VOTI-322908 format. One line per field, with one value per residue (C-alpha): residue in one letter; y, z, x; residue number from 1. Coordinates in steps of 0.1 Angstrom, whole numbers, plus 5000, padded with zeros to 4 digits. Example, Ala and Ser with C-alpha at 12.3 -4.5 7.8 and 13.67 -1.06 7.14 Angstrom:
<rs>
vonu: c(a,s) $
Y: c(4955,4989) $
Z: c(5078,5071) $
X: c(5123,5137) $
zado: c(1,2) $
</rs>
This chain:
<rs>
vonu: c(g,r,f,a,g,d,t,l,n,f,i,n,q,n,g,i,t,g,s,y,n,a,t,t,g,v,m,t,l,t,g,s,a,s,l,a,a,y,q,t,a,l,d,s,v,s,f,s,s,s,s,l,n,p,t,n,y,g,t,d,l,a,r,t,i,n,w,q,v,s,a,g,a,l,k,s,t,v,v,s,s,t,v,n,v,i,g,v,d,q,r,p,v,l,s,g,a,g,n,t,t,t,y,a,s,g,g,v,a,v,v,i,d,s,a,l,s,a,s,d,p,d,n,l,s,l,a,s,a,t,v,t,i,s,s,n,f,q,s,g,d,l,l,n,f,v,n,q,n,g,i,t,g,a,y,n,a,a,t,g,v,l,t,l,s,g,q,a,t,v,a,q,y,q,t,a,l,d,s,v,t,f,s,t,s,s,a,n,a,a,s,r,i,v,s,w,q,v,s,d,g,t,q,s,s,v,v,v,t,s,t,v,s,v,g,v,p,p,t,l,g,g,a,g,v,t,v,s,y,t,q,g,g,a,r,a,t,l,d,s,s,l,t,v,a,d,p,s,s,t,t,l,s,g,a,t,v,s,i,g,v,g,f,f,a,g,d,a,l,n,f,t,n,q,n,g,i,t,g,s,y,n,a,t,t,g,v,l,t,l,t,g,s,a,s,l,a,a,y,q,t,a,l,d,s,v,s,f,s,s,t,s,l,n,p,t,n,y,g,t,d,l,a,r,t,i,n,w,q,v,s,a,g,a,l,k,s,t,v,v,s,s,t,v,n,v,i,g,v,d,q,r,p,v,l,s,g,a,g,n,t,t,t,y,t,s,g,g,i,a,v,v,i,d,n,a,l,a,a,r,d,p,d,n,l,k,l,a,s,a,t,v,a,i,s,s,n,f,q,s,g,d,l,l,n,f,a,n,q,n,g,i,t,g,a,y,n,a,t,t,g,v,l,t,l,s,g,q,a,t,v,a,q,y,q,t,a,l,d,s,v,t,f,s,t,s,s,a,n,a,a,s,r,i,v,s,w,q,v,s,d,g,t,q,s,s,l,a,v,t,s,t,v,a,f,g,s,g,g,q,t,y,t,l,t,t,g,t,d,t,i,s,a,g,a,g,n,d,t,i,i,a,p,s,p,s,t,l,t,s,a,d,s,v,n,g,g,g,g,s,n,t,l,v,l,q,g,a,g,s,y,n,l,p,s,t,l,s,n,i,q,i,l,s,i,p,g,v,a,g,g,t,t,s,v,s,l,s,s,s,l,d,n,l,a,i,q,i,g,q,g,v,q,n,e,t,f,s,v,d,a,s,g,s,g,n,d,t,f,v,l,t,p,n,f,g,q,l,t,i,a,n,f,a,d,s,g,t,y,a,d,i,v,q,f,n,s,s,m,f,s,y,l,t,p,s,t,m,t,q,a,q,q,a,q,a,v,l,s,h,a,t,q,s,g,g,n,v,s,i,t,d,s,l,g,d,r,l,t,i,g,g,t,d,i,a,t,l,s,a,n,l,g,d,f,k,f,v) $
Y: c(4857,4887,4871,4885,4897,4915,4947,4972,5001,5034,5068,5102,5120,5151,5162,5130,5110,5073,5053,5016,4997,4961,4948,4951,4954,4987,5015,5049,5073,5112,5145,5170,5163,5158,5130,5125,5127,5099,5078,5078,5075,5038,5028,5032,5008,4978,4939,4926,4904,4905,4868,4839,4818,4842,4814,4795,4764,4764,4773,4809,4814,4847,4878,4899,4936,4957,4994,5024,5064,5091,5128,5140,5116,5103,5068,5047,5014,4987,4970,4943,4931,4896,4896,4858,4845,4825,4810,4805,4773,4786,4765,4748,4758,4741,4758,4752,4730,4735,4712,4692,4657,4636,4598,4574,4549,4515,4528,4531,4553,4593,4615,4637,4668,4669,4711,4705,4728,4722,4747,4754,4785,4769,4732,4717,4687,4675,4650,4640,4646,4638,4632,4630,4624,4653,4654,4629,4601,4563,4529,4519,4549,4547,4570,4551,4559,4539,4544,4564,4584,4573,4581,4554,4553,4538,4546,4539,4523,4534,4568,4580,4596,4584,4589,4599,4597,4594,4621,4634,4668,4694,4682,4647,4652,4677,4649,4624,4642,4648,4615,4601,4587,4582,4551,4533,4509,4532,4537,4567,4597,4628,4644,4640,4667,4655,4678,4678,4694,4686,4687,4691,4675,4708,4726,4721,4734,4752,4723,4729,4710,4693,4679,4645,4645,4612,4602,4570,4564,4557,4524,4504,4472,4450,4446,4414,4414,4396,4408,4403,4429,4418,4431,4458,4456,4477,4490,4467,4486,4474,4469,4482,4469,4491,4504,4535,4545,4568,4571,4604,4624,4630,4638,4628,4644,4619,4582,4565,4540,4516,4490,4467,4434,4426,4462,4464,4495,4505,4494,4523,4530,4555,4579,4608,4640,4642,4656,4679,4652,4654,4624,4622,4588,4584,4562,4554,4543,4530,4551,4572,4600,4614,4643,4671,4674,4654,4632,4596,4585,4609,4591,4553,4564,4574,4545,4522,4539,4533,4509,4494,4493,4489,4505,4476,4450,4429,4434,4395,4402,4373,4351,4356,4385,4376,4396,4427,4436,4465,4485,4508,4535,4566,4595,4620,4646,4625,4600,4569,4535,4503,4492,4468,4449,4433,4413,4421,4388,4401,4381,4385,4386,4370,4402,4395,4399,4426,4429,4461,4477,4461,4477,4473,4467,4447,4440,4405,4401,4371,4340,4358,4344,4347,4378,4388,4399,4423,4423,4452,4432,4439,4412,4419,4402,4423,4392,4365,4357,4333,4328,4296,4300,4321,4319,4340,4340,4356,4367,4386,4377,4341,4324,4286,4285,4310,4300,4313,4302,4294,4278,4261,4279,4281,4250,4272,4246,4259,4243,4255,4245,4254,4248,4280,4297,4299,4292,4279,4281,4263,4256,4274,4299,4336,4366,4378,4345,4346,4379,4368,4342,4364,4388,4356,4343,4348,4350,4337,4323,4305,4318,4341,4364,4396,4411,4427,4398,4409,4389,4384,4380,4369,4357,4338,4330,4297,4315,4350,4357,4394,4416,4407,4430,4431,4435,4437,4420,4439,4422,4448,4458,4431,4443,4413,4386,4347,4326,4290,4258,4224,4214,4222,4255,4273,4314,4333,4370,4405,4436,4453,4447,4410,4392,4353,4338,4305,4300,4269,4248,4220,4245,4254,4229,4215,4210,4244,4271,4310,4339,4372,4388,4421,4449,4448,4413,4399,4363,4355,4325,4327,4299,4286,4257,4245,4257,4242,4267,4254,4246,4270,4302,4337,4376,4379,4409,4406,4374,4380,4361,4372,4345,4330,4340,4311,4293,4286,4294,4280,4281,4280,4306,4299,4309,4323,4348,4373,4404,4395,4421,4393,4410,4393,4394,4414,4430,4393,4385,4356,4338,4321,4324,4305,4314,4293,4322,4299,4299,4333,4364,4405,4397,4425,4408,4438,4436,4451,4460,4432,4403,4374,4353,4349,4329,4336,4307,4309,4347,4362,4387,4402,4400,4405,4392,4405,4403,4433,4434,4467,4473,4506,4525,4527,4489,4501,4524,4532,4546,4583,4580,4619,4622,4587,4578,4542,4531,4542,4527,4494,4496,4503,4471,4451,4457,4449,4417,4379,4348,4315,4295,4307,4326,4364,4367,4410,4411,4446,4464,4451,4415,4405,4386,4381,4348,4353,4320,4314,4345,4364,4399,4408,4400,4421,4448,4452,4447,4475,4480,4446,4466,4494,4513,4533) $
Z: c(8024,8039,8067,8091,8120,8099,8104,8087,8116,8111,8131,8117,8109,8090,8079,8063,8079,8076,8076,8075,8061,8077,8055,8023,8044,8026,8045,8026,8036,8024,8027,8008,8024,8009,7996,8024,8045,8029,8025,8064,8068,8045,8066,8099,8084,8103,8103,8132,8137,8163,8151,8176,8144,8118,8096,8091,8105,8090,8057,8053,8068,8045,8037,8005,8010,7977,7978,7961,7962,7939,7926,7925,7895,7883,7906,7909,7902,7925,7945,7973,8005,8021,8056,8072,8099,8126,8143,8177,8192,8213,8238,8235,8251,8270,8280,8291,8318,8355,8353,8381,8374,8402,8403,8420,8442,8425,8395,8361,8350,8343,8316,8335,8315,8279,8274,8273,8243,8229,8207,8195,8177,8161,8155,8138,8155,8192,8204,8238,8270,8305,8324,8364,8391,8414,8446,8469,8442,8459,8451,8430,8411,8371,8342,8314,8273,8246,8220,8188,8156,8164,8200,8227,8262,8290,8325,8358,8386,8412,8402,8387,8355,8326,8290,8259,8231,8190,8168,8159,8152,8175,8175,8174,8207,8223,8210,8230,8262,8262,8264,8294,8320,8356,8380,8413,8436,8463,8492,8495,8489,8487,8452,8431,8414,8378,8363,8324,8298,8264,8245,8208,8217,8224,8244,8272,8277,8313,8336,8339,8364,8367,8399,8400,8431,8442,8462,8478,8462,8487,8489,8489,8508,8517,8482,8462,8479,8456,8462,8443,8424,8412,8383,8393,8432,8453,8440,8455,8478,8460,8487,8522,8535,8513,8532,8525,8534,8526,8541,8529,8530,8549,8522,8488,8457,8441,8433,8401,8405,8367,8357,8340,8325,8316,8313,8295,8283,8315,8340,8367,8394,8421,8445,8465,8469,8508,8527,8497,8475,8442,8419,8383,8365,8326,8317,8282,8298,8331,8350,8384,8392,8424,8430,8458,8485,8514,8548,8541,8564,8540,8510,8523,8534,8502,8487,8510,8498,8459,8445,8415,8396,8358,8344,8313,8307,8298,8321,8322,8281,8276,8299,8286,8311,8346,8367,8363,8378,8399,8399,8420,8423,8448,8442,8460,8435,8406,8428,8426,8443,8424,8414,8431,8423,8436,8419,8413,8404,8382,8386,8358,8365,8335,8317,8297,8258,8238,8211,8192,8161,8161,8160,8117,8105,8075,8050,8047,8017,8024,8001,7991,7995,8027,8042,8061,8093,8107,8091,8110,8143,8159,8183,8209,8239,8264,8279,8254,8219,8208,8217,8225,8215,8202,8203,8179,8190,8175,8208,8200,8173,8168,8139,8130,8100,8107,8098,8111,8084,8087,8068,8092,8087,8106,8132,8141,8138,8136,8152,8150,8170,8146,8180,8200,8168,8188,8164,8186,8177,8190,8182,8196,8169,8168,8177,8146,8129,8155,8140,8105,8113,8128,8103,8079,8094,8076,8082,8062,8069,8051,8077,8065,8095,8086,8122,8127,8142,8169,8169,8196,8198,8222,8223,8251,8260,8276,8314,8305,8284,8264,8273,8244,8217,8190,8155,8138,8104,8090,8061,8033,8006,7986,7951,7939,7907,7916,7889,7892,7879,7875,7908,7937,7943,7974,7973,8003,7984,8007,8009,7977,7940,7931,7900,7900,7865,7850,7823,7811,7819,7838,7860,7876,7894,7921,7941,7942,7968,7956,7980,7961,7996,8002,7971,7933,7922,7888,7878,7843,7823,7803,7774,7753,7768,7789,7827,7858,7888,7923,7950,7973,7951,7971,7968,7931,7915,7878,7854,7825,7796,7767,7747,7722,7684,7666,7700,7724,7762,7780,7820,7840,7868,7904,7931,7951,7925,7923,7907,7887,7857,7828,7807,7773,7739,7735,7701,7675,7668,7656,7692,7705,7743,7761,7795,7815,7841,7860,7888,7894,7895,7891,7862,7838,7807,7796,7757,7737,7702,7682,7707,7689,7690,7722,7740,7773,7785,7812,7809,7844,7819,7853,7889,7914,7903,7865,7847,7824,7787,7783,7752,7737,7718,7688,7680,7666,7634,7641,7679,7684,7717,7720,7714,7726,7762,7774,7768,7735,7725,7739,7716,7689,7695,7706,7668,7648,7670,7660,7677,7671,7700,7733,7718,7709,7690,7685,7661,7656,7628,7633,7628,7663,7674,7710,7718,7747,7756,7780,7768,7738,7726,7741,7776,7769,7758,7787,7807,7788,7820,7811,7784,7789,7763,7772) $
X: c(5598,5578,5555,5531,5549,5580,5587,5612,5625,5633,5641,5630,5661,5670,5638,5633,5603,5598,5561,5559,5532,5529,5504,5525,5561,5572,5586,5582,5608,5599,5617,5638,5673,5711,5720,5744,5714,5697,5729,5724,5691,5688,5720,5699,5668,5669,5644,5625,5599,5566,5562,5565,5568,5589,5605,5570,5580,5610,5599,5607,5644,5650,5639,5649,5651,5644,5662,5652,5655,5639,5646,5615,5601,5637,5639,5667,5673,5660,5690,5684,5696,5693,5680,5688,5661,5672,5642,5646,5621,5590,5571,5540,5506,5481,5450,5416,5424,5410,5378,5369,5355,5338,5348,5325,5352,5348,5328,5339,5365,5357,5370,5392,5393,5374,5382,5417,5432,5467,5489,5523,5539,5559,5560,5531,5535,5543,5567,5553,5533,5531,5500,5511,5486,5509,5489,5470,5484,5471,5484,5456,5449,5450,5453,5440,5446,5437,5467,5456,5470,5506,5506,5515,5507,5528,5515,5537,5518,5542,5544,5514,5523,5512,5536,5526,5552,5553,5550,5516,5500,5489,5450,5458,5474,5446,5424,5446,5444,5411,5405,5426,5405,5410,5399,5410,5408,5418,5393,5410,5385,5411,5408,5436,5455,5463,5493,5490,5523,5527,5565,5575,5604,5628,5604,5579,5548,5538,5518,5484,5465,5430,5410,5393,5368,5369,5334,5318,5284,5256,5244,5211,5202,5177,5161,5153,5119,5093,5052,5025,5001,4963,4950,4924,4931,4950,4989,5012,5041,5072,5100,5097,5126,5150,5179,5200,5233,5261,5298,5303,5273,5241,5220,5208,5201,5181,5168,5152,5131,5128,5108,5132,5124,5084,5077,5042,5019,5000,5022,5027,5051,5030,5047,5032,5055,5071,5100,5112,5113,5092,5084,5078,5068,5077,5050,5071,5098,5086,5109,5101,5128,5126,5148,5152,5180,5167,5181,5189,5162,5137,5152,5144,5111,5102,5114,5098,5063,5065,5040,5030,4995,4987,4960,4960,4928,4962,4987,4999,5002,4979,5000,5035,5046,5038,5067,5084,5122,5118,5157,5165,5188,5198,5225,5241,5250,5272,5278,5251,5247,5250,5212,5198,5163,5131,5102,5065,5041,5011,4979,4957,4919,4901,4881,4850,4853,4838,4813,4809,4795,4759,4724,4723,4688,4688,4661,4647,4623,4598,4604,4637,4674,4688,4707,4734,4721,4753,4786,4797,4802,4839,4853,4879,4892,4915,4933,4926,4939,4909,4878,4858,4822,4798,4759,4732,4696,4664,4658,4624,4594,4614,4588,4589,4609,4631,4667,4699,4723,4764,4789,4816,4847,4883,4877,4844,4815,4776,4749,4713,4687,4650,4626,4643,4660,4695,4730,4757,4791,4824,4851,4887,4900,4912,4890,4896,4879,4852,4845,4842,4824,4798,4799,4789,4756,4724,4686,4661,4625,4601,4569,4548,4552,4564,4570,4609,4632,4659,4686,4714,4751,4772,4810,4827,4861,4858,4854,4839,4808,4805,4775,4749,4741,4717,4708,4676,4660,4635,4609,4609,4586,4589,4593,4606,4605,4604,4605,4589,4602,4596,4598,4573,4578,4568,4565,4560,4564,4568,4544,4558,4544,4560,4560,4556,4565,4556,4577,4554,4526,4550,4564,4525,4514,4488,4518,4527,4518,4520,4512,4517,4521,4511,4507,4498,4513,4515,4513,4527,4517,4549,4544,4520,4498,4473,4479,4467,4466,4476,4450,4471,4471,4467,4467,4475,4461,4467,4472,4496,4490,4509,4508,4532,4527,4513,4503,4478,4473,4446,4436,4409,4408,4405,4379,4406,4414,4385,4388,4415,4429,4434,4460,4457,4485,4514,4505,4512,4478,4488,4482,4452,4434,4412,4399,4373,4361,4335,4361,4364,4344,4345,4375,4387,4399,4423,4425,4455,4457,4466,4457,4449,4418,4402,4375,4360,4344,4315,4318,4298,4276,4258,4251,4275,4302,4302,4330,4342,4359,4384,4390,4410,4386,4417,4408,4375,4377,4337,4343,4348,4357,4356,4319,4309,4300,4312,4275,4271,4306,4295,4263,4280,4303,4277,4260,4287,4288,4277,4258,4263,4242,4253,4282,4291,4317,4332,4357,4380,4389,4424,4411,4408,4384,4368,4340,4323,4307,4276,4259,4237,4238,4208,4222,4251,4232,4211,4243,4269,4291,4304,4327,4349,4369,4402) $
zado: c(1,2,3,4,5,6,7,8,9,10,11,12,13,14,15,16,17,18,19,20,21,22,23,24,25,26,27,28,29,30,31,32,33,34,35,36,37,38,39,40,41,42,43,44,45,46,47,48,49,50,51,52,53,54,55,56,57,58,59,60,61,62,63,64,65,66,67,68,69,70,71,72,73,74,75,76,77,78,79,80,81,82,83,84,85,86,87,88,89,90,91,92,93,94,95,96,97,98,99,100,101,102,103,104,105,106,107,108,109,110,111,112,113,114,115,116,117,118,119,120,121,122,123,124,125,126,127,128,129,130,131,132,133,134,135,136,137,138,139,140,141,142,143,144,145,146,147,148,149,150,151,152,153,154,155,156,157,158,159,160,161,162,163,164,165,166,167,168,169,170,171,172,173,174,175,176,177,178,179,180,181,182,183,184,185,186,187,188,189,190,191,192,193,194,195,196,197,198,199,200,201,202,203,204,205,206,207,208,209,210,211,212,213,214,215,216,217,218,219,220,221,222,223,224,225,226,227,228,229,230,231,232,233,234,235,236,237,238,239,240,241,242,243,244,245,246,247,248,249,250,251,252,253,254,255,256,257,258,259,260,261,262,263,264,265,266,267,268,269,270,271,272,273,274,275,276,277,278,279,280,281,282,283,284,285,286,287,288,289,290,291,292,293,294,295,296,297,298,299,300,301,302,303,304,305,306,307,308,309,310,311,312,313,314,315,316,317,318,319,320,321,322,323,324,325,326,327,328,329,330,331,332,333,334,335,336,337,338,339,340,341,342,343,344,345,346,347,348,349,350,351,352,353,354,355,356,357,358,359,360,361,362,363,364,365,366,367,368,369,370,371,372,373,374,375,376,377,378,379,380,381,382,383,384,385,386,387,388,389,390,391,392,393,394,395,396,397,398,399,400,401,402,403,404,405,406,407,408,409,410,411,412,413,414,415,416,417,418,419,420,421,422,423,424,425,426,427,428,429,430,431,432,433,434,435,436,437,438,439,440,441,442,443,444,445,446,447,448,449,450,451,452,453,454,455,456,457,458,459,460,461,462,463,464,465,466,467,468,469,470,471,472,473,474,475,476,477,478,479,480,481,482,483,484,485,486,487,488,489,490,491,492,493,494,495,496,497,498,499,500,501,502,503,504,505,506,507,508,509,510,511,512,513,514,515,516,517,518,519,520,521,522,523,524,525,526,527,528,529,530,531,532,533,534,535,536,537,538,539,540,541,542,543,544,545,546,547,548,549,550,551,552,553,554,555,556,557,558,559,560,561,562,563,564,565,566,567,568,569,570,571,572,573,574,575,576,577,578,579,580,581,582,583,584,585,586,587,588,589,590,591,592,593,594,595,596,597,598,599,600,601,602,603,604,605,606,607,608,609,610,611,612,613,614,615,616,617,618,619,620,621,622,623,624,625,626,627,628,629,630,631,632,633,634,635,636,637,638,639,640,641,642,643,644,645,646,647,648,649,650,651,652,653,654,655,656,657,658,659,660,661,662,663,664,665,666,667,668,669,670,671,672,673,674,675,676,677,678) $
</rs>
């Protein structure tokens, strides 16, 4: 049963000294003395306790006392006695009181003292408590309590006493007392003294007190004014008729002006520091806080000077937020006035939409497919969710044949004026849908003019139009491949090295128009058969006739195709070619090994427009190009040639045969420059 606070007491005597260990509960007597002296000493040992709770809440009511004596190393048998411990009830303790809280007359209830601390030395629970308005109690005073943890409150409005009852732990009673609040309907502003006391059912604590300071809050009048603010205009003074009063103070400590209903990003409450009053505006919450001790008149002037403005380009939130509620409140210390309100109407001013992201340069290949002009355009409108129209115009270097192409979408319809080069888009649609529409516009042209085009863009919300922005369509270097069809084709290639393919004679007709453009361009007669070149054929530098195995390909050259390089064959040999060169001059027939059979009619063997035949030296086994000049190689080939009427035939070592019509060996021998060897 040993318990903290237990003590064994002994007075040294007859050479015997006592030492008590409070931790172990052992009294040790030492010193050589007679048996009688030790008997007397043991008989004098007493028990006491310094604990306020020696029975450990009634669970430890006795102590067993063990006795033993020794003579040197010899020890007696342990014998025991008993001490019954009778507890004496201790009063509980309340501490932590003394708080002063402020109650605003007519305001919400306030916690009186949340720092109270309850304890009881010898009880784990309490039975009751009283909370009393012990000084300056007024009719209308209330002590408020919410029942909890088995503790029930009963308030006597006639005496100002709140009685709490019900067995509960000490901690639960502490929480209960900390939750008690004060309120009053009395106009008496005298401070109230509140007394606290708890009981364990037998003993009660000493009474402790706290104070409730009752104040009459300041008042605000003259609110309710409605003013207007025009977007981008001067700041609007919110309410210049506010009045401030305080029956219990000549000064105020602060005020708040807040934007309540309708608050929108960009809203601002403006204030210039004055008369010891400093303002701080929180743009996130819309609250202007004024601080600093100043007279009522100074605060009235300060509040009357507060103005509203907005930095937003869309302060009405697309027409859905046309007013702001302004809430006003002043304070004198902890006492705050009732909130009063004013209104500011916000008048939006239509802002022009904005186009950005332009400046792209796209490349269009003459005669090629349409290209997107600028897919990086970004449209926005600060105060409109929709746009009404847009224009896309070729504003510089517009040419007849230029096209701006658009596919109707999302309620947006396009109309292109081919005379002016203006594409008009119309129809109500979202800003994002108009952006998508503009990003999809393409350019193409049938014009041969390769000057860059400047394209201007502009959108409108129906009232305001954006500033025009521009993009550029440049004409590329070509390098395209075009394939003719059996229909009527018009090819106008760019400045690069283009290839135009006629898959068969039926795809190259007199109705076609083929312009190779700049660069070195090739016309390929791909299939076998007889080709008729169109009358509108220009800017072709190479005529490729690969031939078809076992087939015959024939063509009559056009006068518009002087200086052609005519490539014959594809190395199959069993191909037959017939070229009438009468319409063209200065042509070079390029023959590859195993080209087959070629007949050139009307070969120009001399003069200004003499044609040339180019062989590969390896085609003739008897040629040694390393030791023979071009002329010597030509003489050797002609020495093996045969003549029949007006035709000269040259057969190479591979079996290929060239027949040149309209000449003879003698004339060719006189014009050895008609032959070239590589």
